[in-house]
C-alpha positions in Angstrom: 13.9 2.6 7.2 11.4 4.5 9.3 8.0 3.2 10.5 4.4 4.1 10.9 0.8 2.7 11.1 -2.4 3.0 9.3 -4.1 5.8 11.3 -7.8 6.6 11.9 -9.4 9.8 10.5 -12.4 9.6 12.9 -13.6 13.1 13.6 -11.9 14.5 10.5 -8.8 14.0 8.4 -7.1 16.7 10.4 -6.8 14.4 13.4 -4.7 11.8 11.7 -1.3 13.4 12.0 -1.7 14.1 15.7 -3.0 10.5 16.3 0.0 9.2 14.3 2.4 11.2 16.5 0.8 9.9 19.7 1.3 6.3 18.5 5.0 6.9 17.8 4.7 7.0 14.0 7.6 8.4 12.0 5.4 8.2 8.9 1.7 7.2 8.6 -1.0 6.0 6.3 -4.7 6.8 6.2 -8.0 6.7 4.2 -9.6 10.0 3.1 -13.0 8.4 3.0 -14.8 5.2 4.1 -12.8 2.3 2.7 -16.1 0.7 1.6 -17.1 3.6 -0.5 -18.6 7.1 -0.5 -17.2 10.5 -1.1 -14.6 12.4 1.1 -16.3 14.6 3.7 -13.5 17.1 4.3 -13.4 20.7 3.0 -10.7 23.4 2.4 -10.7 24.2 6.1 -10.0 20.6 6.9 -7.2 20.5 4.5 -5.6 23.6 6.0 -5.9 22.1 9.5 -4.5 18.8 8.3 -1.4 20.5 6.9 -1.0 22.6 10.1 -1.2 19.4 12.2 1.2 17.6 9.9 3.7 20.3 10.4 3.1 20.3 14.1 3.6 16.6 14.4 7.0 16.7 12.5 6.2 13.5 10.8 8.4 12.9 7.7 5.7 11.9 5.2 2.4 10.1 4.8 0.4 8.0 2.4 -3.2 7.5 1.3 -4.8 4.1 0.8 -7.6 4.1 -1.8 -11.0 2.5 -1.0 -11.3 -1.3 -1.2 -14.0 -1.3 -3.8 -11.6 -0.4 -6.6 -12.0 -2.7 -9.7 -10.3 -1.3 -12.8 -11.3 -4.2 -15.0 -15.0 -4.5 -14.0 -17.4 -5.2 -16.9 -19.8 -2.9 -15.0 -18.9 0.6 -16.3 -20.3 2.2 -13.1 -17.7 0.3 -11.1 -14.9 0.6 -13.5 -15.3 4.4 -14.1 -16.1 4.9 -10.5 -12.8 3.3 -9.7 -10.9 5.5 -12.2 -12.5 8.6 -10.7 -11.9 7.5 -7.1 -8.2 6.9 -7.7 -7.8 10.2 -9.5 -9.6 12.0 -6.7 -7.3 10.4 -4.2 -4.2 11.6 -6.2 -5.6 15.1 -6.4 -6.5 15.1 -2.7 -3.0 13.7 -2.0 -1.5 16.6 -3.8 -3.5 19.1 -1.8 -2.6 17.4 1.5 1.0 16.8 0.6 0.9 12.9 0.5 3.9 11.1 -0.9 1.9 8.2 -2.3 -1.6 6.8 -3.0 -1.8 3.0 -3.2 -4.6 0.8 -4.4 -5.4 -2.8 -5.2 -6.2 -3.3 -8.8 -9.4 -5.4 -8.5 -10.6 -8.7 -9.9 -10.4 -10.5 -13.2 -13.7 -12.3 -12.6 -15.4 -10.7 -15.7 -12.7 -11.5 -18.3 -9.8 -13.7 -18.9 -6.8 -12.8 -16.8 -4.9 -11.3 -19.8 -7.8 -9.3 -21.0 -8.5 -8.0 -17.4 -4.9 -6.9 -17.1 -5.1 -5.1 -20.5 -8.2 -3.3 -19.3 -6.6 -2.4 -16.0 -3.7 -0.8 -17.8 -6.1 1.2 -20.0 -8.0 2.3 -16.9 -4.8 3.4 -15.2 -3.8 5.4 -18.3 -7.2 7.2 -17.9 -6.5 7.8 -14.2 -3.2 9.4 -15.0 -4.1 11.2 -18.2 -3.0 14.9 -17.8 -2.2 14.3 -14.2 0.4 16.9 -13.0 0.1 16.4 -9.2 2.9 15.6 -6.8 1.5 12.5 -5.3 2.7 9.3 -6.9 0.5 6.3 -7.6 1.5 2.8 -6.2 0.1 -0.6 -7.2 -0.1 -2.7 -4.1 0.8 -6.4 -4.4 -2.3 -8.4 -3.7 -2.7 -11.7 -1.8 -4.3 -13.4 -4.8 -7.5 -14.8 -3.4 -10.1 -15.7 -6.1 -9.2 -13.9 -9.4 -7.6 -10.9 -7.8 -5.1 -9.2 -10.1 -1.7 -7.9 -9.1 -0.7 -10.9 -6.9 2.4 -11.6 -8.9 5.4 -9.6 -10.0 4.6 -10.6 -13.6 1.1 -9.1 -13.4 2.5 -5.8 -12.2 5.3 -5.8 -14.8 2.7 -6.5 -17.6 0.7 -3.4 -16.5 3.8 -1.2 -16.2 4.9 -1.9 -19.7 1.5 -0.5 -20.9 1.4 2.7 -18.9 2.1 6.0 -20.6 2.9 7.7 -17.3 6.0 5.9 -16.0 5.9 7.6 -12.5 4.1 4.6 -11.0 5.6 2.4 -8.3 4.9 -0.6 -6.1 3.8 -1.1 -2.5 4.9 -4.5 -1.3 2.9 -6.0 1.5 4.9 -8.8 3.3 1.7 -10.7 4.2 0.3 -10.5 0.6 3.7 -11.5 -0.9 3.9 -14.5 1.4 0.3 -15.5 0.6 1.1 -15.2 -3.1 4.0 -17.7 -2.7 7.1 -15.4 -2.3 9.0 -16.8 0.6 10.4 -14.3 3.2 11.3 -16.6 6.1 15.1 -16.5 5.8 17.8 -14.1 4.6 18.3 -16.4 1.6 14.6 -16.4 0.7 14.3 -12.6 1.1 17.3 -12.1 -1.2 15.8 -14.5 -3.8 12.5 -12.7 -3.7 14.2 -9.3 -4.1 16.3 -10.6 -7.0 13.1 -11.8 -8.7 11.4 -8.5 -8.1 14.4 -6.6 -9.6 14.5 -8.9 -12.6 10.8 -8.6 -13.4 9.9 -5.1 -12.2 13.0 -3.3 -11.1 13.9 -2.5 -7.5 13.8 1.2 -8.3 10.0 0.8 -8.5 9.7 -0.5 -5.0 8.6 2.6 -3.0 6.8 1.4 0.2 6.4 -1.6 2.4 3.4 -2.8 4.3 5.0 -4.7 7.2 2.4 -7.4 8.2 2.9 -10.9 9.5 0.6 -13.7 8.2 -1.9 -15.9 9.9 -1.8 -18.3 6.9 0.8 -20.5 5.2 3.1 -19.6 2.3 1.2 -19.6 -1.0 -2.2 -19.8 0.7 -3.6 -17.0 -1.4 -5.5 -15.6 1.6 -5.2 -12.1 3.0 -5.0 -12.7 6.8 -2.7 -10.2 8.6 -1.0 -10.9 11.9 0.9 -8.7 14.4 4.6 -8.5 13.9 6.2 -11.7 15.1 2.8 -13.3 15.9 2.4 -15.0 12.5 4.0 -17.6 10.2 6.5 -15.2 8.6 8.1 -14.6 12.0 10.1 -12.0 13.9 13.4 -12.9 12.3 12.1 -12.0 8.9 11.2 -8.5 10.0 14.6 -8.0 11.7 16.2 -8.9 8.3 13.8 -6.7 6.3 14.1 -3.6 8.4 17.9 -3.8 8.2 18.3 -5.0 4.6 20.8 -2.8 2.7 18.5 -2.9 -0.4 15.5 -1.7 1.6 17.0 0.8 4.0 15.5 3.8 2.0 12.0 2.3 1.8 9.6 3.1 4.7 7.3 0.6 6.4 3.7 0.8 7.4 2.0 -1.7 9.8 -1.6 -2.7 9.0 -2.0 -5.3 11.8 -5.4 -6.3 13.2 -4.5 -5.5 16.8 -5.4 -9.1 17.9 -2.8 -8.9 20.7 -0.7 -5.9 20.2 -1.5 -2.2 19.9 0.0 -0.2 17.0 2.2 1.6 19.5 3.6 -1.7 20.8 4.1 -3.0 17.2 6.0 0.2 16.3 8.2 -0.2 19.3 9.1 -3.8 18.2 10.1 -2.5 14.8 12.2 0.3 16.2 13.9 -2.2 18.5 14.7 -4.5 15.5 16.2 -1.5 13.6 19.9 -1.4 14.1 
C-alpha cells in the first residue's frame, strides 16, 4: 500500500503534483473545481503543464474527488442533471489529465423513499456512463450516513451495482465513514469481519481505493467527523493493521484529515512508519 493526501489546486491544477511531492505523497487526490460548485477554470495549457509536473514529480497515480453538491436522486432536475453532467465532466477531465479514479458521494434520498432514490441513482449513473470510453474509472464513495444520505451501507452500493450497465465501477472505502456507518474497524477480528461482509455483499475486487481517516465520533454515530491518524476513536492500531493487511496491500490510501494537530506531511510519515 502506498499513501498520499488530498492536495490543494490553489493557483491552478498544475500546482497539485508538485505540492503532493513536497508533502511526501506517493499518490494524491484533488478537486478540479470548487467542491461547493462552479465550473473548472483550467484550459488546455493547464492540462499540459499538469501532465508535465506529474511526470516531474514521479508520483505513481492520482485521483479526483467530485464536488460535494452531487445528488443523483434529487427531485429537482437542475440538481440531478447538473450532478450527472458534473461527474461526466470529471471523468472526461480525468482521462485528459491521466487520473486513475474519480470518486463521488451519491447524494440524499430526502425527496423519495430510500428504495426509489437508489433506483433513480442507478438510472442517473447509467446516464453518466452512457457511451463513456475514457480511461478514468468511477468510484462510489461509502458515506457516513447522516440524515438520508445514500451509499452508507454495503447493501446500498450492491443494489446500485446490480443495476449498472457499465460494470467498470468500483468503491472508495473511507475508514471514518465506514466506522460512522457501524462497520467496526478497531481490531484485527473486526476488520476481517468487515472485509468478509464487503466481499459477500459487493466483492473485494470492487474495492479500489481507501480514504484513511480517523473518527472524532463513536461507532455507528452516522456523523462525518474526520480526525488525524491515531488521534480519533478508531485508533492507531487499526491503521497499522489496515496498511499491512494482506487483502488490502494492493489498494492505495489517501488521507483527508482536518489538520487539527498534524500536518499532512506528519500524517504521511506516520503511515509510512506503520507500513512494514
